[in-house]
FIRODREN-265184 format. One record per residue (C-alpha): x, y, z; residue number from 0; residue in one letter. Coordinates in Angstrom, 3 decimals, always signed. Example, Ala and Ser with C-alpha at 12.3 -4.5 7.8 and 13.67 -1.06 7.14 Angstrom:
! residues 2
        xx        yy        zz   nr  rest
   +12.300    -4.500    +7.800    0     A
   +13.670    -1.060    +7.140    1     S
//
This chain:
! residues 77
        xx        yy        zz   nr  rest
    +1.428   +61.917   -30.120    0     M
    +3.011   +64.785   -28.227    1     T
    +6.386   +64.338   -26.539    2     P
    +4.801   +65.038   -23.175    3     R
    +2.180   +62.294   -23.656    4     L
    +4.830   +59.900   -24.911    5     R
    +6.991   +60.539   -21.822    6     A
    +4.006   +60.040   -19.531    7     W
    +3.129   +56.739   -21.246    8     L
    +6.706   +55.502   -20.886    9     E
    +6.692   +56.277   -17.173   10     V
    +3.265   +54.675   -16.743   11     A
    +4.346   +51.501   -18.566   12     L
    +7.541   +51.239   -16.526   13     K
    +5.571   +51.699   -13.293   14     A
    +2.997   +49.111   -14.351   15     A
    +5.765   +46.653   -15.254   16     G
    +7.498   +47.195   -11.926   17     A
    +4.222   +46.754   -10.057   18     L
    +3.406   +43.535   -11.894   19     L
    +6.922   +42.244   -11.252   20     G
    +6.673   +42.967    -7.537   21     M
    +3.220   +41.373    -7.329   22     A
    +4.519   +38.256    -9.074   23     G
    +7.481   +38.085    -6.717   24     L
    +5.196   +38.489    -3.685   25     A
    +2.928   +35.676    -4.902   26     I
    +5.912   +33.395    -5.514   27     L
    +7.405   +34.186    -2.091   28     A
    +4.063   +33.492    -0.391   29     G
    +3.688   +30.187    -2.210   30     Y
    +7.176   +29.035    -1.228   31     V
    +6.717   +30.173    +2.387   32     A
    +3.395   +28.352    +2.741   33     M
    +4.816   +25.155    +1.284   34     N
    +7.754   +25.277    +3.689   35     L
    +5.500   +26.034    +6.660   36     A
    +3.071   +23.235    +5.863   37     L
    +5.766   +20.697    +4.971   38     E
    +7.245   +20.520    +8.472   39     K
    +3.994   +19.247    +9.997   40     D
    +3.594   +16.340    +7.575   41     K
    +3.907   +12.827    +8.948   42     V
    +3.747    +9.448    +7.312   43     Q
    +0.790    +7.553    +8.783   44     V
    +1.223    +3.771    +8.716   45     P
    -1.401    +1.579    +7.072   46     N
    -3.302    -0.200    +9.862   47     T
    -6.132    -1.706    +7.847   48     M
    -6.884    -5.274    +8.828   49     G
    -4.897    -5.111   +12.063   50     M
    -6.386    -5.611   +15.478   51     D
    -6.615    -2.555   +17.711   52     L
    -3.570    -3.270   +19.890   53     K
    -1.299    -4.061   +16.949   54     E
    -2.428    -0.942   +15.054   55     A
    -1.990    +1.280   +18.122   56     A
    +1.536    -0.038   +18.677   57     A
    +2.461    +0.632   +15.046   58     L
    +1.064    +4.160   +15.226   59     V
    +2.996    +4.855   +18.451   60     R
    +6.229    +3.680   +16.782   61     E
    +6.110    +6.660   +14.398   62     V
    +5.471    +9.107   +17.249   63     G
    +1.708    +9.544   +16.928   64     L
    -0.968    +9.166   +19.607   65     Q
    -3.698    +6.749   +18.541   66     P
    -7.294    +7.344   +19.565   67     R
   -10.609    +5.750   +18.732   68     M
   -12.866    +8.154   +16.864   69     V
   -15.569    +5.778   +15.669   70     A
   -16.204    +2.097   +15.335   71     E
   -18.139    +0.676   +12.398   72     E
   -19.254    -2.840   +11.678   73     Y
   -18.204    -4.290    +8.350   74     S
   -19.084    -7.686    +6.871   75     R
   -15.862    -7.812    +4.882   76     T
//
């Protein structure tokens, strides 16, 4: 291996390592940023199963949400 080729390979390996490091850092930063951005919109929704409509709506309003009827299904249970 010639000294010139060896020097070129060293530079290429350093550049590739730096590029991979920056790409890894960018992926990590994006992951953290997305988790922080999505976390602020999370709310705890109360369990309203088995409650009548007025009671469930009142409980949902207590946590700051606006209840609305999307669908109504009949169930034998």
